[in-house]
A tleap script that builds the chain and sets N, CA, C and O, in Angstrom:
source leaprc.protein.ff14SB
mol = sequence {
  NMET ASN ARG ILE LEU PHE ALA LEU PHE MET
  ILE VAL SER CYS VAL VAL PRO PRO LYS ILE
  SER SER PRO ASP ILE PRO SER HIE ARG ILE
  TYR GLU LYS SER ASP TRP LYS LYS LEU SER
  LEU LYS GLU LYS ILE ALA GLN MET ILE MET
  VAL ARG VAL ARG GLY ASP TYR TYR HIE SER
  GLU HIE TRP TYR ARG THR SER LEU LYS LYS
  TRP LEU SER GLU ASP GLY VAL GLY GLY VAL
  ILE ILE PHE GLY GLY ASN ILE HIE GLY SER
  TYR ASN ASN ILE HIE GLN PHE GLN LYS TRP
  ALA ARG TYR PRO LEU LEU VAL ALA ALA ASP
  TYR GLU ARG GLY MET GLY GLN ARG MET ASN
  GLY ALA THR LEU PHE PRO ILE CASN
}
set mol.1.N position { 35.533 -12.169 -20.237 }
set mol.1.CA position { 34.491 -12.407 -19.247 }
set mol.1.C position { 33.683 -11.134 -19.007 }
set mol.1.O position { 32.454 -11.180 -18.942 }
set mol.2.N position { 34.375 -9.990 -18.876 }
set mol.2.CA position { 33.675 -8.727 -18.652 }
set mol.2.C position { 32.755 -8.381 -19.812 }
set mol.2.O position { 31.665 -7.846 -19.605 }
set mol.3.N position { 33.195 -8.687 -21.052 }
set mol.3.CA position { 32.375 -8.404 -22.235 }
set mol.3.C position { 31.102 -9.240 -22.233 }
set mol.3.O position { 30.036 -8.764 -22.623 }
set mol.4.N position { 31.220 -10.478 -21.795 }
set mol.4.CA position { 30.049 -11.364 -21.749 }
set mol.4.C position { 29.055 -10.847 -20.711 }
set mol.4.O position { 27.855 -10.789 -20.977 }
set mol.5.N position { 29.546 -10.472 -19.533 }
set mol.5.CA position { 28.664 -9.942 -18.497 }
set mol.5.C position { 28.011 -8.637 -18.941 }
set mol.5.O position { 26.824 -8.418 -18.700 }
set mol.6.N position { 28.793 -7.770 -19.592 }
set mol.6.CA position { 28.248 -6.510 -20.088 }
set mol.6.C position { 27.161 -6.768 -21.133 }
set mol.6.O position { 26.104 -6.138 -21.094 }
set mol.7.N position { 27.414 -7.692 -22.068 }
set mol.7.CA position { 26.427 -8.019 -23.107 }
set mol.7.C position { 25.163 -8.591 -22.477 }
set mol.7.O position { 24.051 -8.236 -22.871 }
set mol.8.N position { 25.334 -9.475 -21.500 }
set mol.8.CA position { 24.179 -10.054 -20.813 }
set mol.8.C position { 23.383 -8.978 -20.083 }
set mol.8.O position { 22.153 -8.975 -20.125 }
set mol.9.N position { 24.087 -8.064 -19.415 }
set mol.9.CA position { 23.422 -6.961 -18.720 }
set mol.9.C position { 22.624 -6.107 -19.701 }
set mol.9.O position { 21.487 -5.731 -19.413 }
set mol.10.N position { 23.204 -5.801 -20.844 }
set mol.10.CA position { 22.525 -4.963 -21.842 }
set mol.10.C position { 21.280 -5.648 -22.387 }
set mol.10.O position { 20.255 -5.000 -22.595 }
set mol.11.N position { 21.361 -6.941 -22.617 }
set mol.11.CA position { 20.206 -7.686 -23.135 }
set mol.11.C position { 19.091 -7.704 -22.102 }
set mol.11.O position { 17.934 -7.438 -22.427 }
set mol.12.N position { 19.436 -8.018 -20.858 }
set mol.12.CA position { 18.434 -8.102 -19.796 }
set mol.12.C position { 17.796 -6.737 -19.538 }
set mol.12.O position { 16.593 -6.657 -19.292 }
set mol.13.N position { 18.583 -5.670 -19.592 }
set mol.13.CA position { 18.035 -4.348 -19.305 }
set mol.13.C position { 17.113 -3.848 -20.414 }
set mol.13.O position { 16.326 -2.929 -20.189 }
set mol.14.N position { 17.196 -4.434 -21.600 }
set mol.14.CA position { 16.337 -4.008 -22.718 }
set mol.14.C position { 15.033 -4.779 -22.792 }
set mol.14.O position { 14.143 -4.421 -23.564 }
set mol.15.N position { 14.909 -5.825 -22.006 }
set mol.15.CA position { 13.689 -6.631 -22.027 }
set mol.15.C position { 12.549 -5.836 -21.415 }
set mol.15.O position { 12.701 -5.256 -20.339 }
set mol.16.N position { 11.423 -5.805 -22.084 }
set mol.16.CA position { 10.246 -5.102 -21.583 }
set mol.16.C position { 9.578 -5.980 -20.535 }
set mol.16.O position { 9.260 -7.137 -20.812 }
set mol.17.N position { 9.359 -5.448 -19.333 }
set mol.17.CA position { 8.730 -6.275 -18.300 }
set mol.17.C position { 7.297 -6.619 -18.690 }
set mol.17.O position { 6.623 -5.822 -19.344 }
set mol.18.N position { 6.829 -7.798 -18.295 }
set mol.18.CA position { 5.459 -8.183 -18.628 }
set mol.18.C position { 4.461 -7.326 -17.862 }
set mol.18.O position { 4.788 -6.753 -16.823 }
set mol.19.N position { 3.254 -7.246 -18.378 }
set mol.19.CA position { 2.192 -6.506 -17.704 }
set mol.19.C position { 1.899 -7.186 -16.376 }
set mol.19.O position { 1.853 -8.413 -16.286 }
set mol.20.N position { 1.705 -6.383 -15.363 }
set mol.20.CA position { 1.468 -6.918 -14.022 }
set mol.20.C position { 0.168 -7.713 -14.014 }
set mol.20.O position { -0.867 -7.249 -14.491 }
set mol.21.N position { 0.246 -8.897 -13.472 }
set mol.21.CA position { -0.972 -9.667 -13.260 }
set mol.21.C position { -0.801 -10.421 -11.955 }
set mol.21.O position { 0.256 -10.991 -11.683 }
set mol.22.N position { -1.821 -10.416 -11.179 }
set mol.22.CA position { -1.773 -11.077 -9.887 }
set mol.22.C position { -3.161 -11.600 -9.578 }
set mol.22.O position { -4.154 -10.933 -9.868 }
set mol.23.N position { -3.242 -12.788 -8.992 }
set mol.23.CA position { -4.566 -13.294 -8.630 }
set mol.23.C position { -5.236 -12.448 -7.549 }
set mol.23.O position { -6.458 -12.481 -7.402 }
set mol.24.N position { -4.419 -11.672 -6.774 }
set mol.24.CA position { -4.979 -10.839 -5.715 }
set mol.24.C position { -5.516 -9.512 -6.231 }
set mol.24.O position { -6.332 -8.873 -5.568 }
set mol.25.N position { -5.058 -9.087 -7.427 }
set mol.25.CA position { -5.473 -7.797 -7.963 }
set mol.25.C position { -6.327 -8.036 -9.194 }
set mol.25.O position { -5.819 -8.532 -10.200 }
set mol.26.N position { -7.613 -7.698 -9.145 }
set mol.26.CA position { -8.454 -7.868 -10.328 }
set mol.26.C position { -7.912 -7.045 -11.484 }
set mol.26.O position { -7.331 -5.982 -11.270 }
set mol.27.N position { -8.097 -7.528 -12.711 }
set mol.27.CA position { -7.524 -6.866 -13.881 }
set mol.27.C position { -8.015 -5.433 -14.036 }
set mol.27.O position { -7.279 -4.601 -14.568 }
set mol.28.N position { -9.228 -5.111 -13.595 }
set mol.28.CA position { -9.722 -3.737 -13.714 }
set mol.28.C position { -9.071 -2.802 -12.700 }
set mol.28.O position { -9.304 -1.594 -12.754 }
set mol.29.N position { -8.260 -3.322 -11.776 }
set mol.29.CA position { -7.587 -2.500 -10.767 }
set mol.29.C position { -6.104 -2.315 -11.056 }
set mol.29.O position { -5.374 -1.814 -10.202 }
set mol.30.N position { -5.637 -2.712 -12.252 }
set mol.30.CA position { -4.250 -2.510 -12.624 }
set mol.30.C position { -4.198 -1.253 -13.479 }
set mol.30.O position { -4.898 -1.146 -14.485 }
set mol.31.N position { -3.366 -0.307 -13.072 }
set mol.31.CA position { -3.348 1.004 -13.703 }
set mol.31.C position { -2.045 1.256 -14.431 }
set mol.31.O position { -0.994 0.740 -14.052 }
set mol.32.N position { -2.128 2.047 -15.467 }
set mol.32.CA position { -0.962 2.473 -16.231 }
set mol.32.C position { -0.449 3.790 -15.663 }
set mol.32.O position { -1.161 4.462 -14.917 }
set mol.33.N position { 0.780 4.161 -16.011 }
set mol.33.CA position { 1.370 5.400 -15.510 }
set mol.33.C position { 0.566 6.628 -15.916 }
set mol.33.O position { 0.516 7.604 -15.167 }
set mol.34.N position { -0.051 6.599 -17.067 }
set mol.34.CA position { -0.755 7.780 -17.570 }
set mol.34.C position { -2.180 7.910 -17.021 }
set mol.34.O position { -2.854 8.898 -17.311 }
set mol.35.N position { -2.649 6.943 -16.242 }
set mol.35.CA position { -4.020 6.993 -15.734 }
set mol.35.C position { -4.283 8.169 -14.812 }
set mol.35.O position { -5.431 8.590 -14.673 }
set mol.36.N position { -3.243 8.715 -14.174 }
set mol.36.CA position { -3.438 9.846 -13.264 }
set mol.36.C position { -3.983 11.059 -14.004 }
set mol.36.O position { -4.634 11.911 -13.398 }
set mol.37.N position { -3.730 11.146 -15.286 }
set mol.37.CA position { -4.211 12.291 -16.077 }
set mol.37.C position { -5.737 12.297 -16.183 }
set mol.37.O position { -6.338 13.343 -16.428 }
set mol.38.N position { -6.352 11.152 -16.002 }
set mol.38.CA position { -7.808 11.031 -16.110 }
set mol.38.C position { -8.529 11.402 -14.810 }
set mol.38.O position { -9.753 11.532 -14.800 }
set mol.39.N position { -7.790 11.573 -13.728 }
set mol.39.CA position { -8.404 11.882 -12.440 }
set mol.39.C position { -8.832 13.341 -12.378 }
set mol.39.O position { -8.208 14.211 -12.985 }
set mol.40.N position { -9.902 13.595 -11.636 }
set mol.40.CA position { -10.324 14.977 -11.396 }
set mol.40.C position { -9.373 15.599 -10.368 }
set mol.40.O position { -8.580 14.894 -9.744 }
set mol.41.N position { -9.454 16.912 -10.198 }
set mol.41.CA position { -8.608 17.590 -9.217 }
set mol.41.C position { -8.867 17.039 -7.816 }
set mol.41.O position { -7.929 16.822 -7.050 }
set mol.42.N position { -10.132 16.815 -7.483 }
set mol.42.CA position { -10.480 16.272 -6.162 }
set mol.42.C position { -9.854 14.890 -5.965 }
set mol.42.O position { -9.347 14.591 -4.883 }
set mol.43.N position { -9.884 14.051 -6.993 }
set mol.43.CA position { -9.301 12.713 -6.888 }
set mol.43.C position { -7.782 12.775 -6.765 }
set mol.43.O position { -7.188 11.976 -6.041 }
set mol.44.N position { -7.148 13.714 -7.464 }
set mol.44.CA position { -5.696 13.870 -7.359 }
set mol.44.C position { -5.298 14.308 -5.953 }
set mol.44.O position { -4.308 13.827 -5.401 }
set mol.45.N position { -6.070 15.219 -5.381 }
set mol.45.CA position { -5.793 15.673 -4.015 }
set mol.45.C position { -5.991 14.523 -3.033 }
set mol.45.O position { -5.176 14.330 -2.131 }
set mol.46.N position { -7.067 13.760 -3.202 }
set mol.46.CA position { -7.334 12.620 -2.314 }
set mol.46.C position { -6.216 11.591 -2.393 }
set mol.46.O position { -5.901 10.955 -1.387 }
set mol.47.N position { -5.604 11.411 -3.567 }
set mol.47.CA position { -4.521 10.452 -3.723 }
set mol.47.C position { -3.274 10.850 -2.937 }
set mol.47.O position { -2.426 10.003 -2.658 }
set mol.48.N position { -3.153 12.116 -2.579 }
set mol.48.CA position { -1.995 12.577 -1.809 }
set mol.48.C position { -2.210 12.471 -0.305 }
set mol.48.O position { -1.302 12.777 0.468 }
set mol.49.N position { -3.375 12.052 0.114 }
set mol.49.CA position { -3.704 11.973 1.545 }
set mol.49.C position { -3.502 10.544 2.045 }
set mol.49.O position { -3.913 9.576 1.405 }
set mol.50.N position { -2.854 10.441 3.213 }
set mol.50.CA position { -2.709 9.154 3.895 }
set mol.50.C position { -3.390 9.285 5.255 }
set mol.50.O position { -3.136 10.235 5.995 }
set mol.51.N position { -4.244 8.336 5.576 }
set mol.51.CA position { -4.929 8.370 6.865 }
set mol.51.C position { -4.243 7.415 7.839 }
set mol.51.O position { -3.702 6.376 7.461 }
set mol.52.N position { -4.290 7.810 9.081 }
set mol.52.CA position { -3.684 7.019 10.154 }
set mol.52.C position { -4.617 5.872 10.526 }
set mol.52.O position { -5.818 6.072 10.704 }
set mol.53.N position { -4.057 4.667 10.641 }
set mol.53.CA position { -4.830 3.505 11.086 }
set mol.53.C position { -4.023 2.752 12.132 }
set mol.53.O position { -2.805 2.902 12.227 }
set mol.54.N position { -4.716 1.951 12.904 }
set mol.54.CA position { -4.044 1.064 13.850 }
set mol.54.C position { -4.037 -0.334 13.251 }
set mol.54.O position { -4.874 -0.671 12.414 }
set mol.55.N position { -3.094 -1.128 13.687 }
set mol.55.CA position { -2.990 -2.495 13.202 }
set mol.55.C position { -3.861 -3.463 13.969 }
set mol.55.O position { -3.627 -4.670 13.930 }
set mol.56.N position { -4.857 -2.957 14.662 }
set mol.56.CA position { -5.803 -3.814 15.374 }
set mol.56.C position { -7.006 -4.079 14.486 }
set mol.56.O position { -7.291 -3.321 13.558 }
set mol.57.N position { -7.703 -5.161 14.781 }
set mol.57.CA position { -8.904 -5.484 14.025 }
set mol.57.C position { -10.011 -4.490 14.393 }
set mol.57.O position { -10.266 -4.236 15.570 }
set mol.58.N position { -10.655 -3.941 13.379 }
set mol.58.CA position { -11.802 -3.054 13.594 }
set mol.58.C position { -13.077 -3.864 13.370 }
set mol.58.O position { -13.295 -4.373 12.271 }
set mol.59.N position { -13.919 -3.991 14.392 }
set mol.59.CA position { -15.176 -4.728 14.206 }
set mol.59.C position { -16.096 -3.936 13.283 }
set mol.59.O position { -15.900 -2.736 13.091 }
set mol.60.N position { -17.087 -4.593 12.718 }
set mol.60.CA position { -17.929 -3.999 11.670 }
set mol.60.C position { -18.703 -2.771 12.133 }
set mol.60.O position { -19.109 -1.961 11.299 }
set mol.61.N position { -18.918 -2.608 13.433 }
set mol.61.CA position { -19.677 -1.472 13.951 }
set mol.61.C position { -18.778 -0.316 14.410 }
set mol.61.O position { -19.272 0.728 14.836 }
set mol.62.N position { -17.475 -0.507 14.323 }
set mol.62.CA position { -16.541 0.502 14.818 }
set mol.62.C position { -16.671 1.789 14.001 }
set mol.62.O position { -16.723 1.735 12.773 }
set mol.63.N position { -16.724 2.936 14.662 }
set mol.63.CA position { -16.931 4.220 13.986 }
set mol.63.C position { -15.794 4.564 13.026 }
set mol.63.O position { -16.025 5.155 11.972 }
set mol.64.N position { -14.551 4.190 13.397 }
set mol.64.CA position { -13.419 4.533 12.535 }
set mol.64.C position { -13.405 3.655 11.284 }
set mol.64.O position { -12.999 4.103 10.211 }
set mol.65.N position { -13.849 2.408 11.422 }
set mol.65.CA position { -13.940 1.511 10.265 }
set mol.65.C position { -14.929 2.068 9.251 }
set mol.65.O position { -14.679 2.031 8.046 }
set mol.66.N position { -16.034 2.575 9.733 }
set mol.66.CA position { -17.040 3.177 8.857 }
set mol.66.C position { -16.465 4.392 8.139 }
set mol.66.O position { -16.675 4.570 6.939 }
set mol.67.N position { -15.745 5.220 8.874 }
set mol.67.CA position { -15.112 6.401 8.273 }
set mol.67.C position { -14.070 6.001 7.243 }
set mol.67.O position { -14.009 6.589 6.164 }
set mol.68.N position { -13.244 5.003 7.565 }
set mol.68.CA position { -12.217 4.534 6.628 }
set mol.68.C position { -12.829 4.023 5.336 }
set mol.68.O position { -12.341 4.314 4.244 }
set mol.69.N position { -13.902 3.260 5.473 }
set mol.69.CA position { -14.552 2.717 4.275 }
set mol.69.C position { -15.018 3.852 3.364 }
set mol.69.O position { -14.854 3.776 2.146 }
set mol.70.N position { -15.595 4.898 3.943 }
set mol.70.CA position { -16.049 6.040 3.160 }
set mol.70.C position { -14.870 6.762 2.511 }
set mol.70.O position { -14.912 7.086 1.324 }
set mol.71.N position { -13.817 7.012 3.294 }
set mol.71.CA position { -12.658 7.734 2.770 }
set mol.71.C position { -12.002 6.982 1.619 }
set mol.71.O position { -11.582 7.590 0.634 }
set mol.72.N position { -11.913 5.654 1.743 }
set mol.72.CA position { -11.237 4.861 0.716 }
set mol.72.C position { -12.109 4.618 -0.511 }
set mol.72.O position { -11.635 4.740 -1.640 }
set mol.73.N position { -13.371 4.276 -0.301 }
set mol.73.CA position { -14.221 3.914 -1.435 }
set mol.73.C position { -14.884 5.112 -2.107 }
set mol.73.O position { -14.984 5.153 -3.334 }
set mol.74.N position { -15.334 6.079 -1.329 }
set mol.74.CA position { -16.042 7.224 -1.914 }
set mol.74.C position { -15.116 8.391 -2.223 }
set mol.74.O position { -15.194 8.983 -3.299 }
set mol.75.N position { -14.236 8.723 -1.273 }
set mol.75.CA position { -13.381 9.900 -1.433 }
set mol.75.C position { -12.095 9.593 -2.197 }
set mol.75.O position { -11.464 10.510 -2.723 }
set mol.76.N position { -11.694 8.320 -2.270 }
set mol.76.CA position { -10.504 7.939 -3.027 }
set mol.76.C position { -9.183 8.277 -2.367 }
set mol.76.O position { -8.199 8.555 -3.053 }
set mol.77.N position { -9.148 8.255 -1.023 }
set mol.77.CA position { -7.904 8.525 -0.300 }
set mol.77.C position { -6.826 7.563 -0.798 }
set mol.77.O position { -7.102 6.392 -1.060 }
set mol.78.N position { -5.578 8.073 -0.927 }
set mol.78.CA position { -4.519 7.327 -1.589 }
set mol.78.C position { -3.687 6.389 -0.748 }
set mol.78.O position { -2.967 5.558 -1.302 }
set mol.79.N position { -3.755 6.486 0.582 }
set mol.79.CA position { -2.913 5.613 1.368 }
set mol.79.C position { -3.276 5.569 2.829 }
set mol.79.O position { -4.088 6.352 3.321 }
set mol.80.N position { -2.648 4.626 3.512 }
set mol.80.CA position { -2.816 4.488 4.958 }
set mol.80.C position { -1.432 4.366 5.578 }
set mol.80.O position { -0.503 3.849 4.957 }
set mol.81.N position { -1.306 4.848 6.810 }
set mol.81.CA position { -0.066 4.673 7.564 }
set mol.81.C position { -0.437 4.014 8.890 }
set mol.81.O position { -1.310 4.490 9.616 }
set mol.82.N position { 0.238 2.922 9.182 }
set mol.82.CA position { -0.102 2.096 10.337 }
set mol.82.C position { 0.718 2.519 11.553 }
set mol.82.O position { 1.941 2.642 11.486 }
set mol.83.N position { 0.024 2.736 12.653 }
set mol.83.CA position { 0.642 3.021 13.950 }
set mol.83.C position { 0.105 1.994 14.933 }
set mol.83.O position { -1.105 1.926 15.149 }
set mol.84.N position { 0.963 1.207 15.525 }
set mol.84.CA position { 0.559 0.280 16.574 }
set mol.84.C position { -0.209 -0.920 16.078 }
set mol.84.O position { -0.321 -1.164 14.877 }
set mol.85.N position { -0.737 -1.666 17.039 }
set mol.85.CA position { -1.525 -2.841 16.712 }
set mol.85.C position { -0.703 -4.108 16.747 }
set mol.85.O position { 0.247 -4.224 17.521 }
set mol.86.N position { -1.073 -5.062 15.902 }
set mol.86.CA position { -0.343 -6.322 15.811 }
set mol.86.C position { -0.248 -6.744 14.353 }
set mol.86.O position { -0.941 -6.202 13.492 }
set mol.87.N position { 0.610 -7.709 14.087 }
set mol.87.CA position { 0.887 -8.104 12.711 }
set mol.87.C position { -0.336 -8.712 12.027 }
set mol.87.O position { -0.572 -8.455 10.847 }
set mol.88.N position { -1.105 -9.505 12.746 }
set mol.88.CA position { -2.274 -10.151 12.146 }
set mol.88.C position { -3.364 -9.134 11.828 }
set mol.88.O position { -3.986 -9.192 10.767 }
set mol.89.N position { -3.591 -8.209 12.747 }
set mol.89.CA position { -4.584 -7.166 12.493 }
set mol.89.C position { -4.169 -6.287 11.327 }
set mol.89.O position { -4.996 -5.926 10.490 }
set mol.90.N position { -2.876 -5.938 11.268 }
set mol.90.CA position { -2.377 -5.108 10.168 }
set mol.90.C position { -2.565 -5.808 8.836 }
set mol.90.O position { -3.034 -5.203 7.871 }
set mol.91.N position { -2.203 -7.073 8.780 }
set mol.91.CA position { -2.328 -7.855 7.545 }
set mol.91.C position { -3.776 -7.902 7.070 }
set mol.91.O position { -4.065 -7.625 5.906 }
set mol.92.N position { -4.671 -8.249 7.969 }
set mol.92.CA position { -6.084 -8.357 7.594 }
set mol.92.C position { -6.681 -7.001 7.232 }
set mol.92.O position { -7.479 -6.896 6.301 }
set mol.93.N position { -6.293 -5.968 7.970 }
set mol.93.CA position { -6.800 -4.632 7.669 }
set mol.93.C position { -6.342 -4.170 6.287 }
set mol.93.O position { -7.140 -3.627 5.523 }
set mol.94.N position { -5.071 -4.378 5.962 }
set mol.94.CA position { -4.558 -3.940 4.663 }
set mol.94.C position { -5.319 -4.622 3.530 }
set mol.94.O position { -5.674 -3.976 2.544 }
set mol.95.N position { -5.568 -5.909 3.664 }
set mol.95.CA position { -6.346 -6.608 2.630 }
set mol.95.C position { -7.753 -6.030 2.511 }
set mol.95.O position { -8.259 -5.844 1.404 }
set mol.96.N position { -8.379 -5.748 3.639 }
set mol.96.CA position { -9.728 -5.172 3.608 }
set mol.96.C position { -9.699 -3.777 3.008 }
set mol.96.O position { -10.555 -3.432 2.193 }
set mol.97.N position { -8.726 -2.977 3.404 }
set mol.97.CA position { -8.635 -1.603 2.894 }
set mol.97.C position { -8.389 -1.597 1.385 }
set mol.97.O position { -8.946 -0.764 0.671 }
set mol.98.N position { -7.564 -2.514 0.903 }
set mol.98.CA position { -7.310 -2.577 -0.545 }
set mol.98.C position { -8.592 -2.933 -1.306 }
set mol.98.O position { -8.806 -2.445 -2.416 }
set mol.99.N position { -9.432 -3.768 -0.727 }
set mol.99.CA position { -10.709 -4.117 -1.379 }
set mol.99.C position { -11.639 -2.912 -1.441 }
set mol.99.O position { -12.369 -2.737 -2.417 }
set mol.100.N position { -11.616 -2.086 -0.409 }
set mol.100.CA position { -12.476 -0.904 -0.377 }
set mol.100.C position { -11.972 0.206 -1.288 }
set mol.100.O position { -12.764 0.977 -1.831 }
set mol.101.N position { -10.659 0.286 -1.456 }
set mol.101.CA position { -10.045 1.434 -2.132 }
set mol.101.C position { -10.432 1.512 -3.605 }
set mol.101.O position { -10.530 0.501 -4.301 }
set mol.102.N position { -10.644 2.733 -4.050 }
set mol.102.CA position { -10.905 2.991 -5.462 }
set mol.102.C position { -9.684 2.689 -6.311 }
set mol.102.O position { -9.799 2.145 -7.409 }
set mol.103.N position { -8.513 3.044 -5.797 }
set mol.103.CA position { -7.236 2.850 -6.470 }
set mol.103.C position { -6.316 2.110 -5.509 }
set mol.103.O position { -6.506 2.200 -4.296 }
set mol.104.N position { -5.325 1.382 -6.014 }
set mol.104.CA position { -4.405 0.678 -5.106 }
set mol.104.C position { -3.774 1.641 -4.095 }
set mol.104.O position { -3.334 2.735 -4.447 }
set mol.105.N position { -3.742 1.214 -2.853 }
set mol.105.CA position { -3.271 2.073 -1.766 }
set mol.105.C position { -1.757 2.037 -1.609 }
set mol.105.O position { -1.111 1.022 -1.868 }
set mol.106.N position { -1.212 3.162 -1.182 }
set mol.106.CA position { 0.159 3.223 -0.700 }
set mol.106.C position { 0.068 2.945 0.800 }
set mol.106.O position { -0.605 3.669 1.533 }
set mol.107.N position { 0.742 1.906 1.243 }
set mol.107.CA position { 0.690 1.520 2.654 }
set mol.107.C position { 2.043 1.816 3.276 }
set mol.107.O position { 3.074 1.372 2.770 }
set mol.108.N position { 2.044 2.568 4.374 }
set mol.108.CA position { 3.273 2.919 5.081 }
set mol.108.C position { 3.103 2.564 6.553 }
set mol.108.O position { 2.002 2.271 7.019 }
set mol.109.N position { 4.216 2.598 7.267 }
set mol.109.CA position { 4.172 2.295 8.696 }
set mol.109.C position { 5.251 3.094 9.414 }
set mol.109.O position { 6.281 3.431 8.831 }
set mol.110.N position { 5.004 3.391 10.676 }
set mol.110.CA position { 5.946 4.126 11.504 }
set mol.110.C position { 6.808 3.119 12.264 }
set mol.110.O position { 6.622 2.916 13.464 }
set mol.111.N position { 7.748 2.491 11.562 }
set mol.111.CA position { 8.564 1.441 12.164 }
set mol.111.C position { 10.054 1.697 11.961 }
set mol.111.O position { 10.788 0.759 11.649 }
set mol.112.N position { 10.523 2.919 12.125 }
set mol.112.CA position { 11.939 3.185 11.866 }
set mol.112.C position { 12.876 2.439 12.808 }
set mol.112.O position { 14.057 2.283 12.496 }
set mol.113.N position { 12.381 1.978 13.946 }
set mol.113.CA position { 13.197 1.171 14.868 }
set mol.113.C position { 12.788 -0.293 14.821 }
set mol.113.O position { 13.110 -1.051 15.736 }
set mol.114.N position { 12.094 -0.697 13.786 }
set mol.114.CA position { 11.616 -2.063 13.674 }
set mol.114.C position { 10.173 -2.149 14.136 }
set mol.114.O position { 9.648 -1.217 14.746 }
set mol.115.N position { 9.547 -3.258 13.846 }
set mol.115.CA position { 8.131 -3.416 14.188 }
set mol.115.C position { 7.900 -3.433 15.689 }
set mol.115.O position { 6.797 -3.138 16.150 }
set mol.116.N position { 8.924 -3.774 16.454 }
set mol.116.CA position { 8.799 -3.789 17.908 }
set mol.116.C position { 8.553 -2.420 18.505 }
set mol.116.O position { 8.136 -2.310 19.659 }
set mol.117.N position { 8.805 -1.372 17.732 }
set mol.117.CA position { 8.539 -0.011 18.211 }
set mol.117.C position { 7.050 0.203 18.445 }
set mol.117.O position { 6.660 0.933 19.356 }
set mol.118.N position { 6.229 -0.425 17.635 }
set mol.118.CA position { 4.783 -0.208 17.717 }
set mol.118.C position { 3.978 -1.467 18.017 }
set mol.118.O position { 2.816 -1.370 18.411 }
set mol.119.N position { 4.572 -2.651 17.840 }
set mol.119.CA position { 3.830 -3.895 18.018 }
set mol.119.C position { 4.504 -4.786 19.050 }
set mol.119.O position { 5.727 -4.930 19.059 }
set mol.120.N position { 3.704 -5.374 19.907 }
set mol.120.CA position { 4.230 -6.283 20.920 }
set mol.120.C position { 4.747 -7.561 20.278 }
set mol.120.O position { 4.163 -8.063 19.318 }
set mol.121.N position { 5.838 -8.083 20.810 }
set mol.121.CA position { 6.364 -9.360 20.360 }
set mol.121.C position { 7.194 -9.299 19.094 }
set mol.121.O position { 7.605 -10.345 18.591 }
set mol.122.N position { 7.457 -8.120 18.559 }
set mol.122.CA position { 8.255 -7.996 17.335 }
set mol.122.C position { 9.638 -7.442 17.680 }
set mol.122.O position { 9.882 -7.001 18.804 }
set mol.123.N position { 10.525 -7.472 16.710 }
set mol.123.CA position { 11.901 -7.021 16.912 }
set mol.123.C position { 11.969 -5.515 17.077 }
set mol.123.O position { 11.357 -4.767 16.315 }
set mol.124.N position { 12.719 -5.078 18.079 }
set mol.124.CA position { 12.960 -3.657 18.320 }
set mol.124.C position { 14.438 -3.396 18.155 }
set mol.124.O position { 15.253 -3.973 18.875 }
set mol.125.N position { 14.798 -2.536 17.219 }
set mol.125.CA position { 16.185 -2.184 16.980 }
set mol.125.C position { 16.588 -1.025 17.873 }
set mol.125.O position { 15.732 -0.253 18.307 }
set mol.126.N position { 17.897 -0.888 18.158 }
set mol.126.CA position { 18.334 0.238 18.997 }
set mol.126.C position { 18.168 1.572 18.273 }
set mol.126.O position { 18.102 1.624 17.045 }
set mol.127.N position { 18.101 2.646 19.057 }
set mol.127.CA position { 17.968 3.979 18.462 }
set mol.127.C position { 19.289 4.369 17.816 }
set mol.127.O position { 20.336 3.809 18.139 }
set mol.128.N position { 19.234 5.333 16.901 }
set mol.128.CA position { 20.436 5.771 16.168 }
set mol.128.C position { 21.492 6.299 17.119 }
set mol.128.O position { 22.567 6.711 16.682 }
savepdb mol mol.pdb
quit
């Protein structure tokens, strides 16, 4: 039995994963591991920057929304970190930010005690 499981594990681990494809990600936005070599120094630095955002909806005239759009689309900032807000605003904002971004964003959040730490109505875990 152990030999069969080991053989199955070895076969599965040797299979090459298929190329990522998703209806949400246009094919021109799927990147290979070596694509970072093509970036300029400024773009590489921008990819290491994460900007703080709230999980609230930003209306089209909001000054921070305008700044975010510039940072993501023109400057190529690499990620966002969410503080506060609500789940619906966060979800919609992330989708909008990904559309603006030059490269797929790294999205993080300050939720080490659960989403209830920053969002109303969500689970809050006890402190360590």
